[in-house]
C-alpha positions in Angstrom: -17.4 2.4 -28.5 -13.3 2.4 -28.3 -12.2 1.6 -24.9 -8.1 3.0 -24.9 -6.3 1.0 -22.3 -3.8 3.2 -20.4 -0.8 1.4 -19.2 0.5 2.0 -15.9 3.4 0.4 -14.1 3.2 -1.5 -10.7 4.8 0.4 -8.0 6.2 -2.4 -6.7 8.2 -3.8 -10.4 11.0 -2.1 -9.2 11.0 -1.8 -5.2 14.8 -3.2 -3.5 14.8 -6.7 -2.3 15.2 -5.3 1.6 11.6 -3.4 1.3 9.9 -6.1 -0.6 11.4 -8.5 2.5 9.9 -5.4 4.9 6.7 -5.6 2.9 5.8 -9.3 2.5 7.0 -9.7 6.6 4.5 -7.3 7.9 1.7 -7.5 4.9 0.4 -4.6 4.6 -3.4 -5.4 4.0 -3.4 -7.0 7.5 -0.6 -5.5 9.3 -1.3 -2.5 12.7 -2.0 0.7 11.5 1.3 2.0 13.0 3.4 -1.0 10.9 2.0 0.6 7.9 2.5 4.1 8.4 5.8 3.1 9.3 6.2 1.0 6.5 5.3 4.2 4.7 7.6 6.0 6.1 11.0 3.9 4.7 9.3 3.7 1.3 12.0 4.0 -1.7 9.6 6.1 -4.2 6.7 8.1 -4.0 4.8 5.4 -6.3 5.8 3.1 -3.0 4.3 5.6 -1.2 1.0 6.7 -3.4 0.2 2.7 -3.2 0.5 2.5 0.4 -1.3 5.4 1.0 -4.1 3.8 -0.4 -4.2 0.4 1.0 -3.9 2.7 4.3 -7.0 4.8 3.7 -9.3 1.8 1.9 -8.2 0.1 5.7 -9.8 3.1 7.1 -13.2 3.4 4.8 -13.5 -0.4 5.8 -13.0 0.4 9.5 -15.5 3.3 9.2 -18.2 0.9 7.2 -17.7 -2.1 9.7 -17.0 -0.2 12.6 -14.0 -2.1 13.6 -10.8 -0.8 14.7 -8.0 -0.2 12.6 
C-alpha cells in the first residue's frame, strides 16, 4: 500500500508580524468567542480566515459536547 503525502503549507507561515502579535496576545484556543470573531474579521488572508474558522468550529463543537459555554 502506497500512501501519497500531500504537502500543505502552514497558513500562518507568512502572516504579518502585527497579526501574529495579536494572535499570540489573545490565544485563539482559549480566548472569548468575540475575540476570535474579531480576529477572524481582520485576518489578512483567506487561508488564515479558514484556519481561525476551524478553531472556532472546534470550540463550538467542544461546547456542545461538554455542555460548557463558549
